[in-house]
N, C-alpha and C positions, 0 to 999 in steps of 0.2 A: 527670386526671380521663379515662375512653370516657363519650363521650354515649351513652345509650340513645333509645327513639323510646318507645318502652312508658312511657307515662304522663307526656310530654314533649310540648306541645303550642308546640310553639317558633309567637311568629307573626313572624317575624326573615321577610322574601324583602327580595328586591334588585327592584326598576323597571329597569329597561334604561338608563339613563342613568346609573345610580349603577354599573352594570358594567360601563359605555364607562369611566366616569373609573375606578373601578379599573383597567380592565385596561389603562392608558395609563402604571402604576406598579410593576405586578407583574411581577416578574424569570421570565423563560420558565424549568422550562417551566410554571411555575406559573397564567400569562395563558389556555394553551392548557388547563392540567384544569378552568381554572375556566369556560371557554364550554362544554366539555364538558363539564359540573356544570352549569350555565345550563338547556343541550337537555335532559339525560333523568334528572339527576337521580342521577346516581350516587355512591353516596357516595367520598369522600377515600382512602377503603382501598382502595376497587377499582381508584380508578385510582394509585392511589403503584403497586398491584399490576401493573398492566396487562404483560404482556407482548405480542412479535410475533406469537406463533402465535396467538390466541386471534382477531390481526387480520385477515382477510381482504378484497381489491378490495369484495366488497361489503356488510360487518356484520364489528360488533366483538360475541363471543362470552365470554361469563363460566362458566365451566366451576362451582366453587367460587365459592360467594356466600355473605353476612352469614345469607341460608334458607337453604343447602346446595340451593339450589336452580340448576341451571343457566340462565343467561338470555342473551339476546341483542340488539341492536338494531341493523338498517340504515344503512348509512352514506347521508342525505341528502346535501347539498348543502352542506350549516353543517360536519358530520362529516368528512364525506370532506375539505373540505377543510387540517380540523386536523390528519385524521392523515396526509392527503399532507406537508407540514406539517412530521410527526415524524418524518414519516419522510423526508426530506430534514437532520433533525436527528437520525440515528440516531450518526452516523459518531461517534468519538472520539479524540482520539491520550492514547497509550502510550509509553512506552518502547522499547518495541518495533515500534511502530511505528501503525498506524490499525486501531481495532477496533469492532466492532459490538451494540450497548447490545442486550440481550436486550430492555428494558423502554423499554417507550413514551413517559414520561414519566419523563428520565434526566436523569442531571449525572454524567459522565466515563463515564456506560455503568451507573453503580448507579444504584436505587431513591433518591426522594428522602430524607433525616430527615423522621419525624414533626417532630421537637423545629424542625430547621433551617423545614420549613411549617410549622407556627405562627409564627417568629421572623417572619418575610420577608412573611409574611400579614397579623400585625399592620400589622409598620412600614406597608406599604405602603398602609392603612384608616387609618392614625391618619395620614398624609399627606395624603390627600385627606375629610381628616375624617368617613371610615366608622366610625372607633374601635366595638369590641363586635360589628359582624358577622360571620359566621363562614362557614366552606364550608357548611359544614349546611345552610345560610339558603338555598343555590343549589338543595336538594333540592326545600327546600318550593316551592320557588318554580320548578322546573321544575310540579308537578304542580300548583300553583296555574294554570299558564299553560294548560298542557291543559286542564283542568276551561273555564274561562274561555271555551276556543277551541274548544268543545264538542264535545273528546274523551270515546270511553267511558269509564267510569270502569275498565273494564275493562283497557280498553289502556291505562289510562296506567301501570295496581298493574305490568301487563307489564314497560313500559320502566322505568319507577322499580326496581322490586323488592321494593315492600309484598307483602307477605304476605298482609296480612285487609284485608278491609273499611275493619274497624275504627281500625288500625293507618294506612290511609290517612286516613283519618277525623278523627284525631289533630293532623292537622297543620291541621286546622280554615283549611278552605279558604277566606274570606273575607273581605272590608277594608271598613272604613267607607264607602266609595264604592261597594259594591256592597250594601250593608245603606239606605243612602240613597239610593240607583236603586229599590229593594225597593220605600221606604217613603211617596216621591215615586210611583210607580206605584198603589199603593196611593190617594194622596191624590183622585191626578184622577180615577181609577175611582168611588171614593166620590162629589164634586160630580159628575162626571155624571153619576150616578144620579137625584138628582132629576131633570133635566128631562128622563131616560127613562121614568121613569114618567108624569110629566104626561103629554109624548106620549102615552103609551097611552091616560089620563085621556079626551086630548080626543079622540081617533080611536072612543075607546066612545063617547062623547058624540056624536060625528057621526052614530053608526050608527045610535043612537037614534033620534036627530029623523030620519031616515027614515025 
């Protein structure tokens, strides 16, 4: 069943420690796909179909996306390391000799089958007690991390490829500890308010006696 972002405000996300645990058991190149997805929020399908024609030393470009709009992301040190690792793994062996895969994430030169991907992903998640985690959760996590880091929403959307503000906000970029911090901040403000008012009254009384 194809997942749609519309009307699908998923609450799943990855803590960095959870991702690191999963990366230890994910087979290549699913591990690097997960790293890329965690950083950028790019969709699984976009990564499965990513070819070397879309990659330069400075950026990765998508000419056609789910939204029909081109998109690119510059290569920071982490993404550059992923791309360099995949570049070294580009060669594959055939009966005729050594070939070069057209796909960045490949098995024997061919893109990874979605069914095979799903089976290997679920098996890895079960192995480290993360059953139910989806690759799509990395997309929400990337958006969540960027917003919490103070990245403007417009910039985050350009990276993740969310077409509209409403679609981006469907990811419900909050969690309980954010809400708890907000409640505690409000309580501290209220607790401090009577003291501030008292000081104002005392100051005014002092001025009146003069």
